[in-house]
C-alpha positions in Angstrom: -9.6 19.8 -52.8 -8.5 16.1 -52.6 -10.2 14.3 -49.7 -8.2 11.9 -47.6 -9.3 8.3 -47.9 -11.7 7.0 -45.5 -12.8 3.4 -45.0 -16.5 3.1 -45.3 -18.3 2.1 -42.2 -19.6 -1.5 -41.9 -23.3 -2.2 -41.6 -22.7 -3.0 -37.9 -21.0 0.3 -37.4 -23.7 2.1 -39.0 -26.5 0.6 -36.8 -24.5 1.3 -33.8 -24.6 4.8 -34.6 -28.3 5.0 -35.1 -31.1 4.8 -32.4 -32.1 1.0 -31.9 -35.0 -0.4 -33.8 -35.2 -3.7 -32.4 -34.6 -5.3 -28.8 -31.3 -6.8 -30.1 -29.9 -3.3 -31.0 -31.0 -2.0 -27.5 -29.4 -4.8 -25.8 -26.4 -4.4 -27.6 -26.2 -0.7 -25.8 -26.7 -2.6 -22.5 -30.6 -1.5 -22.5 -33.0 -3.8 -21.2 -36.1 -1.8 -21.7 -36.6 1.5 -23.5 -38.1 4.6 -22.0 -39.8 5.7 -25.3 -40.7 4.2 -28.5 -41.3 6.6 -31.4 -43.8 5.1 -33.9 -43.4 6.6 -37.6 -45.1 6.0 -40.9 -41.8 6.7 -42.5 -38.7 4.8 -42.9 -35.9 5.4 -40.2 -33.7 8.2 -41.6 -31.3 9.8 -39.2 -31.3 13.2 -40.5 -32.5 16.6 -39.0 -35.0 17.0 -41.7 -37.0 14.0 -40.6 -39.0 15.0 -37.5 -39.1 11.5 -35.7 -35.2 11.4 -35.9 -34.9 15.0 -34.2 -37.4 14.0 -31.5 -35.5 10.8 -30.9 -32.1 12.3 -30.9 -33.1 15.1 -28.7 -34.7 13.0 -26.1 -31.9 10.6 -26.0 -29.6 13.5 -25.5 -31.4 14.2 -22.2 -30.7 10.7 -21.1 -33.9 8.8 -22.2 -33.5 5.3 -23.8 -35.3 5.9 -27.0 -36.1 3.3 -29.7 -37.7 4.1 -33.4 -40.4 1.8 -34.7 -40.5 2.6 -38.4 -43.3 1.4 -40.9 -45.0 -1.0 -38.5 -47.9 -2.9 -40.0 -50.8 -1.5 -38.0 -52.7 -4.7 -38.5 -50.0 -6.8 -36.8 -49.9 -6.3 -32.9 -46.7 -8.1 -32.8 -45.2 -5.2 -35.0 -45.9 -2.9 -32.0 -44.2 -5.4 -29.6 -41.0 -5.3 -31.6 -39.2 -3.2 -28.9 -41.2 -4.3 -25.8 -43.3 -2.1 -23.6 -42.0 1.4 -23.3 -41.4 2.3 -19.7 -42.9 6.0 -20.2 -44.8 6.2 -23.6 -45.3 5.6 -27.1 -44.8 8.6 -29.3 -46.8 8.3 -32.6 -46.5 10.4 -35.9 -48.0 9.6 -39.2 -44.7 10.8 -40.8 -42.9 13.8 -42.3 -46.0 14.6 -44.4 -49.8 14.1 -43.6 -50.5 10.4 -44.5 -53.3 11.3 -46.9 -51.2 14.0 -48.8 -48.6 11.1 -49.0 -51.1 8.5 -50.3 -53.5 10.5 -52.8 -53.2 13.3 -55.4 -55.5 16.3 -55.2 -57.8 14.3 -57.6 -58.0 11.8 -54.7 -56.3 9.1 -56.8 -53.6 6.8 -55.1 -49.8 8.1 -55.6 -47.8 5.5 -57.5 -45.2 5.4 -54.7 -44.0 6.8 -51.3 -40.7 8.5 -51.2 -40.5 8.4 -47.5 -40.4 4.4 -47.6 -38.0 2.2 -49.4 -38.9 0.7 -52.9 -41.5 -2.2 -52.4 -42.6 -1.5 -49.0 -46.3 -1.7 -48.2 -48.3 1.5 -48.2 -48.7 3.4 -45.1 -52.1 3.3 -43.6 -54.6 6.2 -44.5 -55.0 8.4 -41.3 -51.9 6.7 -40.0 -52.0 8.5 -36.5 -55.3 6.9 -35.7 -54.1 3.5 -37.1 -50.9 3.3 -35.3 -52.4 4.6 -31.8 -55.0 1.9 -32.0 -52.3 -0.8 -32.4 -50.2 0.7 -29.5 -53.4 0.5 -27.5 -53.7 -3.4 -28.6 -50.1 -4.2 -27.9 -49.5 -2.7 -24.6 -53.0 -1.6 -22.8 -52.4 1.1 -20.3 -49.3 2.6 -21.7 -49.6 6.1 -22.5 -49.8 7.3 -25.9 -48.7 10.7 -27.4 -49.5 11.8 -30.8 -48.1 14.8 -32.8 -46.4 15.7 -36.1 -47.9 17.6 -39.1 -50.9 15.2 -39.6 -52.0 15.5 -35.9 -51.0 19.1 -35.4 -53.3 20.4 -38.1 -56.2 18.1 -36.9 -55.9 19.1 -33.3 -59.7 20.6 -33.3 -62.8 19.8 -35.5 -61.8 20.2 -39.0 -62.8 20.0 -42.6 -61.5 16.8 -44.2 -60.9 17.0 -48.1 -60.8 13.3 -48.5 -64.2 12.7 -46.7 -65.6 16.0 -48.0 -67.0 16.2 -44.5 -66.3 17.8 -40.8 -64.1 15.5 -38.8 -63.8 15.2 -34.9 -60.5 16.2 -33.4 -57.7 13.5 -34.1 -57.3 13.3 -30.4 -61.0 12.2 -29.9 -60.6 9.7 -33.1 -57.4 8.3 -32.2 -58.1 7.9 -28.4 -54.5 9.1 -27.6 -53.7 10.6 -23.9 -52.1 13.9 -25.3 -51.5 15.8 -28.7 -48.4 17.7 -29.1 -48.7 20.5 -31.8 -46.1 22.3 -33.6 -42.5 21.5 -33.4 -42.5 19.4 -30.3 -39.0 19.0 -28.7 -39.8 21.0 -25.6 -43.2 19.3 -25.2 -42.0 15.8 -25.6 -39.3 16.5 -23.0 -41.8 17.7 -20.5 -44.0 14.9 -21.0 -41.0 12.5 -20.3 -40.1 14.2 -17.3 -43.8 14.4 -16.0 -44.2 10.3 -16.8 -40.8 9.9 -14.9 -42.2 11.6 -12.0 -45.4 9.7 -12.1 -43.7 6.4 -12.0 -41.6 7.7 -8.9 -45.1 7.7 -7.2 -46.5 4.6 -5.4 -48.9 2.9 -7.5 -49.5 5.6 -10.1 -53.2 5.3 -11.5 -54.2 5.6 -14.9 -57.2 7.8 -14.0 -54.6 10.3 -12.8 -52.8 10.6 -16.1 -55.0 13.5 -17.6 -54.3 15.5 -14.6 -50.5 14.8 -14.5 -50.2 15.9 -18.3 -52.7 18.7 -18.3 -51.4 22.3 -19.0 -48.3 21.5 -21.1 -47.8 24.3 -23.4 -48.5 23.5 -27.1 -50.5 20.6 -26.3 -54.2 19.4 -26.6 -56.0 17.0 -24.0 -59.5 15.7 -23.2 -61.3 17.1 -20.3 -64.7 16.2 -19.2 -65.7 20.0 -18.3 -64.6 23.2 -19.7 -64.8 24.5 -16.2 -61.7 22.5 -15.6 -59.8 24.9 -17.5 -60.1 28.6 -16.2 -60.4 31.5 -18.7 -60.7 29.1 -21.8 -61.8 30.6 -25.0 -64.8 28.6 -26.1 -64.7 27.7 -29.7 -67.8 26.5 -31.8 -68.2 22.8 -31.0 -67.7 20.1 -33.3 -71.4 19.5 -33.6 -72.0 23.2 -34.6 -69.3 23.2 -37.2 -70.6 19.8 -38.5 -74.1 21.3 -39.0 -72.8 24.5 -40.5 -69.4 24.8 -41.8 -69.5 28.4 -41.6 -68.9 28.1 -38.1 -65.4 27.4 -39.2 -64.8 31.0 -39.5 -64.8 31.7 -35.8 -62.9 28.5 -35.1 -60.1 30.0 -37.2 -60.4 33.4 -35.4 -59.9 31.6 -32.1 -56.9 29.7 -33.3 -55.2 32.7 -35.0 -55.8 34.9 -32.2 -54.9 32.5 -29.5 -51.5 31.8 -30.9 -49.0 33.2 -28.6 -47.6 32.5 -25.2 -49.8 34.9 -23.5 -53.1 33.4 -25.2 -55.9 31.7 -23.5 -56.5 28.1 -23.9 -59.1 27.1 -26.3 -61.9 24.5 -25.5 -64.1 22.8 -27.9 -67.0 20.7 -27.3 -67.4 17.1 -28.7 -70.4 15.4 -27.3 -69.7 15.2 -23.8 -66.0 15.9 -23.8 -63.9 18.8 -24.4 -60.6 19.1 -26.4 -58.6 21.8 -24.8 -55.6 23.4 -26.8 -52.9 25.0 -24.6 -51.0 28.0 -26.1 -47.5 27.9 -27.4 -44.2 28.3 -25.7 -42.1 31.4 -26.3 -40.1 31.4 -29.4 -37.1 29.1 -29.1 -33.6 31.0 -28.5 -30.7 30.4 -31.0 -29.1 28.5 -28.2 -32.3 26.0 -27.9 -32.4 25.7 -31.8 -28.7 24.9 -31.9 -29.4 22.2 -29.5 -32.0 20.5 -31.8 -29.5 20.3 -34.7 -25.9 20.0 -33.0 -26.8 16.2 -32.5 -25.0 13.2 -33.8 -27.0 12.7 -36.9 -25.6 10.1 -39.1 -27.4 11.6 -42.1 -28.2 8.1 -43.3 -31.1 5.5 -43.5 -31.0 2.3 -41.5 -28.9 -0.3 -43.3 -32.0 -2.6 -43.5 -33.3 -0.7 -46.4 -29.9 -1.0 -48.5 -31.2 -3.8 -50.4 -34.3 -2.1 -51.7 -32.2 0.9 -52.6 -32.5 3.2 -49.5 -35.1 5.7 -48.9 -35.6 8.4 -51.8 -36.5 11.4 -49.7 -33.2 11.4 -48.2 -31.4 12.4 -51.6 -32.5 15.9 -52.1 -31.8 16.8 -48.5 -28.8 14.7 -47.3 -26.6 17.6 -47.9 -28.9 20.5 -46.8 -28.7 22.9 -43.6 -31.7 23.9 -41.9 -31.1 27.4 -40.8 -34.3 28.3 -39.1 -38.0 27.6 -38.5 -41.1 29.2 -38.7 -42.3 31.8 -41.5 -43.8 35.3 -41.3 -45.4 35.1 -44.6 -48.7 33.5 -43.6 -49.7 32.1 -46.9 -53.3 31.1 -46.9 -53.0 27.7 -48.2 -49.8 26.7 -46.0 -49.9 25.6 -42.2 -46.5 26.5 -41.4 -47.5 29.3 -39.3 -49.7 27.3 -37.2 -47.1 24.4 -36.9 -43.7 25.9 -37.0 -44.8 29.4 -35.9 -45.1 32.8 -37.0 -41.6 33.7 -35.3 -38.3 32.8 -37.0 -36.6 30.7 -34.8 -33.0 30.7 -35.9 -29.7 28.9 -35.3 -26.7 30.5 -34.4 -24.0 31.1 -37.2 -21.5 29.1 -35.3 -23.7 26.1 -35.2 -24.7 26.4 -39.0 -20.7 26.6 -39.6 -20.2 23.5 -37.4 -22.7 21.5 -39.4 -21.2 22.6 -42.7 -17.7 21.7 -41.4 -19.1 18.2 -40.4 -20.7 17.8 -43.7 -17.3 18.5 -45.4 -15.7 15.6 -43.4 -18.4 13.1 -44.2 -17.1 10.1 -46.3 -20.1 10.6 -48.9 -19.9 14.3 -49.2 -19.0 15.4 -52.6 -18.4 19.2 -52.0 -21.9 20.5 -52.6 -24.4 21.7 -49.8 -27.7 21.4 -51.7 -29.4 24.1 -49.4 -28.7 26.4 -46.7 -32.2 27.7 -45.9 -35.5 27.3 -44.1 -39.2 27.5 -45.2 -38.3 30.6 -46.7 -34.6 30.6 -47.3 -34.1 34.5 -46.9 -36.0 34.9 -43.7 -33.2 33.7 -41.6 -32.6 36.5 -39.2 -36.0 38.1 -39.8 -38.0 39.3 -36.8 -39.2 42.0 -34.8 -39.3 42.8 -31.1 -43.0 42.2 -30.5 -43.0 38.5 -32.0 -39.8 37.9 -30.2 -41.2 38.7 -26.9 -43.9 36.2 -27.6 -46.8 38.7 -27.9 -49.6 38.6 -30.6 -49.4 40.7 -33.5 -52.9 40.8 -35.4 -52.9 44.2 -36.2 -51.3 43.8 -39.8 -49.5 41.3 -41.8 -46.0 41.1 -41.7 -45.2 41.1 -45.6 -48.6 42.0 -47.3 -49.5 44.3 -48.8 -46.0 45.6 -48.1 -43.3 44.9 -45.7 -44.2 45.9 -42.0 -41.9 49.0 -40.9 -41.2 47.1 -37.6 -39.3 44.0 -39.3 -35.4 44.4 -39.1 -35.2 43.5 -42.9 -31.7 45.4 -43.6 -30.3 43.6 -40.7 -31.9 40.4 -41.6 -30.8 40.6 -45.2 -27.1 41.4 -44.1 -27.2 38.6 -41.7 -28.1 35.9 -44.1 -25.7 37.2 -46.7 -22.8 36.9 -44.1 -24.0 33.5 -43.0 -24.0 32.1 -46.7 -20.5 33.5 -47.2 -19.1 31.6 -43.9 -20.9 28.5 -44.9 -19.2 28.7 -48.7 -15.9 29.5 -47.3 -15.6 26.2 -45.0 -12.7 24.2 -46.1 -14.0 21.3 -48.3 -17.2 23.0 -49.5 -16.9 23.8 -53.2 -20.8 25.0 -53.6 -23.3 26.3 -50.9 -26.5 26.5 -52.8 -30.0 28.0 -51.8 -32.6 25.5 -53.1 -35.5 26.3 -50.8 -37.8 29.1 -51.8 -37.0 32.7 -51.8 -39.2 35.5 -51.0 -38.4 37.9 -53.7 -40.4 41.0 -52.3 -37.9 41.0 -49.3 -34.6 41.4 -51.6 -35.0 45.2 -51.6 -32.9 48.1 -50.4 -29.0 48.3 -50.2 -28.7 45.1 -47.7 -31.4 43.3 -49.9 -29.6 44.0 -53.1 -26.1 42.8 -51.9 -27.9 39.6 -50.8 -29.8 39.3 -54.1 -26.2 39.7 -56.0 -24.7 37.1 -53.7 -27.8 34.6 -54.2 -27.3 34.9 -58.0 -23.6 34.9 -58.3 -22.6 32.1 -55.6 -25.8 30.2 -54.2 -27.9 29.3 -57.3 -27.3 25.9 -58.7 -28.8 26.9 -62.2 -32.3 27.5 -61.0 -33.9 29.8 -58.2 -37.1 28.6 -56.7 -40.0 31.3 -56.6 -43.7 30.8 -55.8 -45.6 33.6 -57.7 -48.7 31.1 -57.5 -51.1 33.2 -59.6 -51.2 36.1 -61.7 -54.7 37.5 -60.7 -54.4 40.0 -57.8 -58.0 39.0 -56.5 -56.6 35.4 -56.0 -53.4 36.5 -54.6 -55.1 38.6 -52.1 -56.9 35.6 -51.0 -53.6 33.5 -50.7 -52.0 36.4 -49.1 -49.3 36.7 -51.7 -47.4 39.7 -53.3 -49.0 40.9 -56.5 -47.7 39.6 -59.8 -46.2 43.0 -60.8 -43.7 42.3 -58.0 -42.7 39.1 -59.4 -42.4 40.4 -62.9 -40.1 43.2 -61.7 -37.9 40.5 -60.0 -37.8 38.5 -62.9 -36.3 41.1 -65.2 -34.1 42.1 -62.4 -33.0 38.5 -62.1 -32.5 38.0 -65.7 -30.4 41.3 -65.9 -28.2 39.8 -62.8 -27.7 36.6 -64.6 -26.5 38.4 -67.7 -24.2 40.6 -66.0 -22.3 37.8 -64.6 -22.5 35.5 -67.9 -24.6 32.8 -66.0 -27.1 30.9 -67.9 -29.6 30.3 -64.9 -33.5 30.0 -64.5 -36.3 30.5 -62.4 -38.3 27.8 -61.2 -42.1 28.9 -60.5 -44.6 27.3 -58.5 -48.3 27.8 -59.5 -51.6 26.5 -57.7 -54.7 25.5 -59.7 -58.0 25.6 -58.3 -57.3 27.7 -55.2 -60.4 29.5 -53.7 -61.2 32.7 -55.5 -60.2 31.4 -58.9 -62.8 32.0 -61.4 -62.3 30.6 -65.1 -61.6 34.5 -66.0 -58.7 34.4 -63.3 -57.4 31.0 -64.9 -57.3 32.5 -68.4 -55.6 35.8 -66.9 -52.8 33.4 -65.7 -52.8 31.5 -69.3 -52.1 34.8 -70.7 -49.2 35.8 -68.7 -47.8 32.3 -69.1 -48.2 32.6 -72.9 -46.4 35.8 -72.8 -43.3 34.0 -71.5 -43.9 31.0 -73.7 -43.7 29.1 -70.4 -45.8 26.1 -69.4 -44.8 24.6 -66.1 -44.2 20.7 -66.2 -45.7 20.5 -62.7 -48.4 22.2 -61.1 -50.0 22.1 -57.7 -53.6 21.3 -57.4 -55.0 22.9 -54.3 -55.6 20.7 -51.5 -57.6 22.4 -48.4 -55.2 21.6 -45.7 -56.7 21.6 -42.2 -55.8 24.7 -39.8 -55.4 26.9 -42.9 -57.2 30.0 -44.0 -57.7 28.5 -47.7 -59.3 25.7 -46.0 -61.9 27.8 -44.2 -62.3 29.6 -47.6 -62.9 26.3 -49.5 -65.3 24.6 -46.9 -67.2 27.8 -45.9 -67.2 29.8 -48.9 -66.0 32.6 -46.5 -62.7 34.2 -45.9 -62.1 34.2 -42.4 -60.2 37.3 -42.3 -62.3 39.7 -44.4 -65.6 37.7 -43.7 -66.4 38.2 -47.3 -67.8 35.2 -49.7 -65.3 33.6 -51.9 -66.0 31.9 -55.1 -64.7 28.2 -54.7 -64.0 26.0 -57.8 -64.9 22.4 -56.5 -65.9 20.3 -59.4 -63.2 18.0 -60.9 -64.0 19.3 -64.5 -63.3 23.0 -63.4 -60.2 22.3 -61.4 -59.2 20.4 -64.6 -59.7 23.4 -66.9 -57.8 25.5 -64.5 -54.7 23.1 -64.6 -54.9 22.6 -68.4 -54.7 26.4 -68.9 -51.5 26.4 -66.9 -49.9 23.4 -68.8 -51.1 24.8 -72.1 -48.3 23.3 -74.2 -49.1 19.7 -73.5 -50.9 18.1 -76.5 -53.4 16.3 -74.5 -54.5 19.4 -72.7 -55.6 21.2 -76.1 -59.1 20.2 -76.1 -59.3 21.4 -72.4 -57.9 24.7 -73.2 -60.0 25.1 -76.0 -63.2 24.5 -73.9 -62.0 26.9 -71.2 -61.2 29.8 -73.4 -64.7 29.4 -75.3 -66.5 29.2 -72.1 -64.5 32.3 -70.8 -65.8 34.1 -74.0 -62.1 34.5 -75.1 -62.0 32.6 -78.5 -59.3 35.4 -79.5 -56.7 33.4 -77.4 -57.3 30.1 -79.4 -54.6 31.0 -81.7 -52.0 30.9 -78.8 -52.2 27.4 -78.5 -49.6 25.2 -79.9 -50.7 23.2 -83.1 -47.6 20.7 -82.9 -48.6 17.2 -82.0 -45.5 16.8 -79.8 -44.4 18.6 -76.6 -41.0 19.2 -75.4 -41.5 17.7 -71.9 -44.7 16.1 -71.0 -45.8 15.8 -67.7 -48.5 13.8 -65.9 -51.4 16.2 -65.8 -54.1 13.8 -65.1 -52.4 12.0 -62.4 -49.6 13.5 -60.3 -49.6 17.1 -59.0 -46.3 18.9 -57.6 -45.4 17.6 -54.2 -42.1 19.5 -53.5 -40.2 16.7 -52.0 -37.1 18.6 -52.0 -38.3 21.2 -49.8 -40.2 18.8 -47.4 -37.7 19.5 -44.6 -38.7 23.1 -44.6 -42.4 23.3 -45.8 -43.7 20.3 -44.1 -41.3 19.3 -41.2 -43.3 17.1 -39.1 -42.0 16.5 -35.6 -43.1 13.4 -33.9 -44.3 13.7 -30.3 
C-alpha cells in the first residue's frame, strides 16, 4: 500500500516530543524545576522496550515533571546537576541490562561495545547503580534516591557475585539509596512520588522521617534498624551467614520463592547492625493497567543528540516490535524473569495491541513490517490460571514441567493469541507481523495449539523461528527446568513438515547454554552427538553466567539444587567451560584441538571421525571472546524498569 507523503520532523520537533534532558528543554515546556530525575546508564531512547522511558512516560502521564539524565559521567558531579535538584527524588537504574553483563563476557573479558549507547560513548561504570547513587548524593545531599531496574532487582538481598566470585551485600546497603523498587516498577514509583509529595506538604519535613514515610510499599526494599519494626517478617539467613557458607543461599532462595505473592510475608535479612526488608509484590496488573503503561506517546526514537554518532544500535531490532505481555510461567533456572516480571502473565488487551499496530502503520519511518508481536515467551499471551491471577502462591508444582499443569487455560490461550496475531496482521498498512521472540514449543499442542502453530509457520515467521532447547542431556535439562530434548526433536520434525507443506524455506534458530550447572563432560559430548546428527554448529552459544536471584546461581555457588536439595556438579574452570563450548561449535577450525581433547578425555575416541578436516568454515564466530547476548529479545527477556 502506497503511503502518503509525510514531512520528517525537525530536530527541534523531535526534542519537543521527548521528556526533557536539559534544563533548557525543561524551560521550553514552562518548567522551572523538575519533580523527578531518572538517571540511566543507557542512552535516552523513547521506546516501550526501554524501562527508563516507560517509568518516565508513566510518571509524566500522572502529572509529574520528569527529566531524563542519560549516560552521565559518574566521576563528574556537574553531570548530575544538569537538570537541577529534583523536587521529589532521583530514580536510578544501571540500564536495560545489568551493567556487569553489559560490560563483560562470561569469560570476564571486556566487551567490544555497548549497543545501548551511541558509538564512541564512554563505557558505563561497573556496578552502575552504586556509582550513580553516590554521584546523586554528592550532587544534591539530602535529596531522596530510589534505585531499581534489573541490576538492583536481582541484588535486593545478599547475593553471589560472579565477577567477584564472592557473596556481596544487598545493593541497597552498598549504594546507600533510600529505597529499592524491585520488579516492574510503575506502580511502586507512582506510590513513592505520591508519598514524597505528601511529605513536602508537611511543615519542615525531616530526613530522619524518610524511611518511615517510604516504608511498606509493595515490591520494595528498605533498610531498618531492627527486625522487630516489621511484624510477621520471615527471617532469612544473614549476609554474614551466607558469606561464611554459600550453602545458606539455599534457604534464602526458598524464602524468596515462597514469599513471592501479594499475601506473602516480608523478608528480613540482617547485614551487620541493619536489616534489609523486602516487601511482597502487588497483585498482578490488570489488562487495563498494562494498557496504560503502553498506550503512552512514545516516539520510538532516540534523542537527536545521538544522530551524529549514528544513533543507538539497540533500538533497531525492537523499534517496530509490540510488547503484548509481561511475566513468564516457565521458571527456567537460569532466568530471572519470574523474580523480576513475575510468574503471572500480565497482558494487554487486544484493543491496545491493535491501537499500537495502527499507530506504527502511520509512522513516517515504518516500512510495513512489525518485527515482533510477543513477550518474554511469545505464545504465553493469555496463559494463566485462576490461582495465580488471584495473587495466590502456587508452589505445589511447576506450571510447564515436566508437563503442562492441567489448571492452565492452554486451549483458550492458544486461540486468543492466534486471534490477536490475525488482528494485527490485518491492520491497514501492516504487511507483515512477525513473531521473533522465543516460542515455547511444548505449548503448541492440541487443536487450538495446532491452529496457532500453523498460523505461526504460515504468517508470522520471518524465515526463522527462535527456540531454546538449551541442551540435550535430560539431567541438565531437569536442572534447567526445561522440557526434554525428545519434545524438541518432535517439534523440529513437525516444523519441517509444516514448512514443506506450504512451500516455505524456513529455519529454526536454536539457543544452547554451555557450562550450566550439572553439565559434565559426558553431558557435553551427548549434546555434541545430537548436533553432529543435524550437521549443525551454532554460530553463537551462550556461556552460562550465574545471575543473582536465580535457581541456577544457587546451584553454581552452593553446589546444591535449592529445589531438590541434591548436590549438583558445577563446571567452573575456564578450560572445562571452553571444552563444552567447543563441542557445540564443533565446525569452527580453531575448535578442533579442543574437541579432540574433550572427546579423548570423555573416553569417546570413536567420535573423532565426526570432526571436520577442512581448514575453512562456512561461518566463523568469535568463540574465545563473545558469547550470545540476544539483544533482539532484550525488551522481553531483560526488560529493566527504572525506579
